[in-house]
N, C-alpha and C positions, 0 to 999 in steps of 0.2 A: 288325481295331480293335476292333470292338463286342466280337466274341468273347474278345478279350484281355481288354476290360476287365471283362467276365464272368466269366471266368477268376480273376481278381484277386479279386473282390470275393467269387465263391465260395471262394477261397483262406481269405479274414481272416474271412469267417466262422465258415469251417473253424476255423482257427487259434485265434477267437475261444471258438466251442464245446468246442474240447480243452483252452483255460486252465481251462474251468467245472470243476468239481465237479459230479459228477452226483450226485444225489439218488432214490432211486425207490419210492416211494410207491405201496402194494396199496390200493385203496376196494373193500368191499365195497359194494354197490350193493342196495338196497332199494327205492328210485323214485326216477321223475327228476326231483322234485323235492331229494331228497336231491342227486343228481348236479347240478346246476342250478349250490346254492348252493354245492359243495364246491370246484365248479370256480371259481366268482367267486373261492371265499377264497386256491386256491391260484395263479391269479394274481395275488393279491395279494402273497400270498408272495413268489412271483418278480420281482414291481418291487420289492420291498423287499432281496433278496437277488440282486443282478445276478450274483454271483462263484457263485453254484450254479446248476445246470440241474435241473431239477423234472422229472421221470420218472413221467408217472404213467400206475399198469396199474388201471382199472378191471372189477372181475369184478360176475357178476349173485351173487344171495348163496349158493344153492343149489350152485356152482361153486365156490365161493371156501369153503367151510364144509369142503367135500368135499374140494379140494385142497390148503387150507392145511398140514395137517401134513406131506406130503410137502415144501412149499417148506419149512417151519423144518428139514426134516432135509438139504437140498441142503448144499451148500458155501455155496452164496450165493442171493439171489431180490432181497429188497429190505431197505432200509434204515429202514423205518419200515411198520406193520401194523393195518390197522383191523380192531378182534373186540368179543367180547364180557367181563364179567365174570364172577365165581363159576366153578365148576368148569372152565368151558371155558378159562378164562385160568390157573387153578390146573393143570390136567392138563398145559399146555405148560410149566410154571415144572417140574413136576416132572420133563419129561425132557432140562431145562436148555437149553428152547429161547430163553428170554429173559433179555435185559442187566436186571439191575435198577438204576433210576435213583433211587436214595436222593441220592445227590450232586446231581442236575439237580433233586429234587424239592426239597433244601433251598437250595442257589444260587439257584433260581426263587423262592424265600419262597410255594410255591405254598401253606403250610400256612397265610399268610392269604389267598389267593385263593381257596382250593377249599374247599368246605362238610367239614364232618370224614365225613358220611353218605358222600360218595363216596370219600374216603380209604380208608374202612373196604371199598370195594369190589377197591380194589387192591392190600393189604396181608395179602401172604403171609411166615408165616414170621417176620416184623415186618421185613419189607424192603420195597421198593413196585416196582412192576413194569410200570403204564404209567400215563397219564394221563386220566381220566374227562373224557369230550367230551360224551355227554348220555344223561341218564337221563327217565324218565318215574314217577309214583306210581303205585301202587294203591291204593284207599281204596272207602271202600263211597258211596254215589250214589245221594237221595232224590229227589223230587219234593216240593220244598217247600210249595207250596198243597194236596197231599195233605196234607200234615202237619199242616197250621195246617187245615182242613176238619175236619178229627175229634182238634185237640187233641192229635196226639202227641209226645212229647218227643224232640228231639235227642239220640240216643244218646252219651252218653260217656264210660261204664262198660259193666261185662256186664247189671250189673242191670236198668239202663236201657236198651239193649239187647232183653233181654226182654221187659221194660215195654213197650215200644213193637210187639213183634212183636203180642204178645197183644191188643193195641188194636185191631191190624190187624186181627185173625184176627176179634174181634169183631164187625167191620163189612166181614167178608166177602172179606177181601184177602190175597192172601198175606204174609208179611212178606219173603219174599225170591227177586225173579228169579235163575233158575243155567240156562243151558243147557247138559247135560251128555254130550249125544253124545257126544263126541270127550274126555271126561273131565276134561281141563288146569282149567277152570275150578273146580273141585272142590282144586285140589293149593292155589290159594291160600288154600282156607279149612283147609287143613293148616297151608300156611306161618304165617298170621297167630296160627291156634291157640296154636303151639308157639313162636313168637315174642315173645306177649305171656302165657304160663304159664311157660314156659324160659328164655327167654332168646337173645339172638344167642349165644355162645359154646356151649349145650348145641345148638341147631340147627347150627351148622358143622360140631359133631363128628360130629352124624347124618349130616349130607350127603358127609364126607369118612369116612362107614364107623369112628368111635372110638365112637358112644354105640349101645348095642343098640336095634331098635323091640320088643320084647318088655321093655325097661323099665316102671317108672312112670310114666318123666317122660312117656314116647309114649301108654303105654293111658290116662292122665288128659285128653290130647291129644282121644283119638279119644271119651274118653267125656264130652266138650264137645260135640262131634261129633252123637254119638248122641241127646245128647238134641233138639237141633238138626233132626235127621231126626222121631224118635217124636215130639215135639211139631206137626210137619208146619209146621215154619217155612219150606220151599220150596216153592217150585210143586209139585202135581202131575205126572207126566207127565217130569218134566225132563231124562230121559234120552233121548227121545223130539228133543230140538230142541239147536241150534247155540247158542249165545252168540248171534247176530244176530236168532232168530228170539224168544227173549224181549224181546227191548226192546218191542213195543207192550204186553207187557203194565204196563213202565212206565208209558210214555205214556200208558195206559186207565186208569191209574188198581187195575190188577186185582192189581199185587203192587208195595209199597212199598219196595225196598232192592236194590240190586245190588251185588257186589263183583267188581271188574273193572277194567283197565287203562284208565288214562285215555285211551288209544287209542278206545273206544268212543264218545266225548263227540263224534268226528267222522258219526257215521251221527246224531245227535239231529236231529228236525226244527227250521229255522229259526225258528217260531213257538213251540218248546219250549226254546230252549237256555239260557233265561233262568227257565226253571222247576225246572232240577235243580241242585244243589248236592253236593258230593263235602265228607264228613267222616274224619278219619282211622278205625282197628279198634279198635271199642271196648276200655279199659282191663280188663284181667283181676284181674288181681296190681298192688294199689298200690305197689308196692317195685319193682316191675321196670319199668325204663325204657320207651320208645318208640323202639321197631326199627320203621324199614316196611320196605313190598315196593318196590323201587326197580329195575329191570332195566336195565341199565348198557352202553352203546358203550364201548370204549375206543382210543387208542391208543396202539402198546406196538413199543420196538423190539428185535429179535431177533437173537441172538446171531452169528447167520453176515452181519451187516450188513457192509458194505464202505464205509458213511460213517458212522460214528460221530457225528461232531462234525455233521458235515450233519442227522441225526437229530436230534440235541440242539436245533437252533435250528428244526427244522422244530416239534419238540413244542413250545418254549417261545412259540411265535406260535399253533399253537395254543390253547394254555390262557389266550391273552390276552382281556380284556371283552369288547370290540368282534367278535374274532373269534367265538366261543362266543354272544354273542348272538346273530352275524347266524344264524348254521347253524341254531338251536335255536330262533329265530322262524320262518325258513322252514319247518321240518319239522313244528313245536308238542312239540317237546320241549323238556326244561328245562336249563340251562347249571350243569354242578357250580359253574362259577366267582360267586361270592358278588354281584359288581359286575355281573354282566350283568342287562341287565331282560329281564322276560318277557313283556312283551310286553301284549295286554288281554284276553287272555284268560282270563276268571276261573276255568275250572277249574285252569290250570296255576298263577295266583295265588296260591288256598290251595294247589294242590299241593308247589309249592313251598316256603309256609312251614312246610306239615307237613316234608316234607322235609330242610328245612333246619335245624328243633330236632328231629331225629331223633340219639340215640344211636349207632345204627349202621344201614347199609343191608344187606339183605337181598337177593339176585337174584329169579328162581322156581327151582319143584322143577326144572324141568327143565334150567335153566344151572347148578344148583349142585351137581346128580348126574350123576355117568358113567353113558353105557351101561352093561349094561340097564337099570338103575334108573331111569334118566331117563322111560323110555316105558313102562317096563312096571308103576313104580310105579304111577303115573297112573291107571293101568287098576286096578290094586287100588282104590284112592280109587274109581271110578265105583263099582267091584263093591260096597265096603262102604255106600257112600251107599244104595243098594238094597237091602240085607241087611243093617242094622249089627247083628245077632244072631251075624254069622259074624263077630264082631273077633277071638276067640283064633286061627279058623286065618285070617285077612287078615292077618295081625301073626308068624306065624308061615313066611307066603310069602314078605313082607316081610324078612324074618332073614332066609331061604336068599336072598333075592333081592340084597340086600346083601353076602351075603355070597362070593357069586359074583360081583357088579361088585367088589369091595374086594380080590379075593382077590390 
């Protein structure tokens, strides 16, 4: 008799599971906190949608990145997938692997819910392809007490930025901390100078192979950068250090400013956290709107999905104010949803103000570019930082690399 009861119960469960519609979700994992908070929200989605059966597929980050093209080329794999904006998303769109979600965006009124800047990161050829889930600001960070001590103006435009740098040098302080042993921190300088001088449309054209690295526009970017290098704005020996190894320069007031993503703030000693603040990269051309660098992670629906309706319901849930708030507060990032609270982190509070007021968002050089230019181009930037007089040769190499990458 007990065996019969168990069989009946098992059969009832089996029939109930069969009656549910399955929704497969693939999640790229970058740390334990992210996994924990996502799974708590997955459980909430399941509770609110008992007619669906959520099947979660967790993958370590590097394995996910390597396997996702093969998954998307299959007949089926997932109904919703986690990914990155920029060229990483654009390339999948070019392969016709991603389902546009213009109708979902409009019916869900996401224009009202989500920031303009975050929308720009998933708008490709006038179609929307993903839900922005979280992002973080890049900005210039400085130690407030240091600027106060030497009566240094907080830079708002290029003139006051250069003035601040000269005042720091007069007090034997390097204006800018940067560790370039891996080259990529200098990519942010290229991106921001290009955004401030030429704007986001030209920046996207350059990142997609439609503009020329030997153009006057790009030469102007490198000339601004060359001025900083030749006037010793960057710490000496930066090519020997990682980005973490230069942080003591800021703590000990041997350097005044740093251009970096907000992730660095988790490294600040507790007794110094309130000493630091961020500002947006200074204006260069008054007529140019403020475009910002904000790497963005997204959810998208692949073309090879099996349950479109379930996938849409999942995206709609993930766009909600409460869901984005819980997830982003837990992992220390910003929610694209305008109504989500940031929490008590003053870096993110200021960063959200900067990004919410942006006219558009860029990703980062290695996210916006395809291989091989994404990695080899960054190495050329490091080469320029060491030898700025090689500009013509470096731009020629950039041009050849772009032609190879966009062939």
